[in-house]
Phi, psi and omega in degrees: 000322181292317179295319179300320176296318178295321181292327184271335187268339184235158176301142182296341182267000181294146177280131180249129178248136176241138178233115183216143173269352182221079186294334180238071184304309177202188183302323183273330183255075180244149183304320183299332179290324183269339179230070186294336179252047185298127180272315182211142178234130180243129180276168178298314176302322177296318180298321178297317179300326182275357181081010179280335176233155180294147179284124187276149169235124185241128179239136174246128184243136173270134178238129183273122173223164178298152182304144182205162178239136179239135183285135173264126180284165182305329179289346177105359179253170182288156174289120188299315184292316178300313180294325177298318179296320176296316183286350173275359182289159187305318181299323177292315179298320180291322177297319179300316181294313177305313178299320182283319191246332184284329175281113187294332174291317180295327180298336179277348189268139168299125189239141176241120173268133172253119177249163182272325184225163178296319184294322178297318180297317178291324178296319182292316176304316181294320183292311180299316180299330180282342182234028182292137171293154182301131175089355180273134176288157176291149179289153173270149183250128181227103177206166187292343182281359179241161183301141181301329179295320180289323176297317180294320179298318180296315183294321179294322178294323177295311180297333181273351179091005179281331175243148178243000180217133174239141176241123186228159175228104174069015180235164179065023180261335179242126169077000181263118180234107178239117182302335180287346183278101183238358178224126175249124176248108189263110177247030185223071178305147178211150173274351187273118177300320182296314181294319179296317181296318179304313183296306189290346177281339183305306183287343181291325185280000000 
């Protein structure tokens, strides 16, 4: 449908540009299908080298918790509810708070938290609100369980600089580009390369 719109809306000789964080989503949604006469393809590292995207810094933190088991679903990814309950435990919440607010450089950055379940997101909001540094605004919540109007208000407030932190579950991964989003704190492990790429592309733009 997208290609049909492009073909009918523009001159056939027009140059078409495609921007995607996941060029080979699956067998049917691959870049080559939508751009069969591709002239040039630029990777994310090449765009970073040219200064078109922000240079990434990635830190992986180990958090000690009691042994636990998480179910792998038939599709190959983790069970959202089980993983959300684990990630709502005290050590993860405290690590998230320290990462967000104890590092003075991080405190200045527009931040996106990725959670696995709605309950995990609510637990994180409550924990952060209980330990907010003086003068820091409360984080905004963006998930399917709340009205679309409130989700939109939160993202607009973030983009305007009125909020400095958004906490989301499965939203803002495709097509959302906010230049203020420069820090991603990922509390939503996944085995899916596509889902991971979508998340980590947000602060690069």
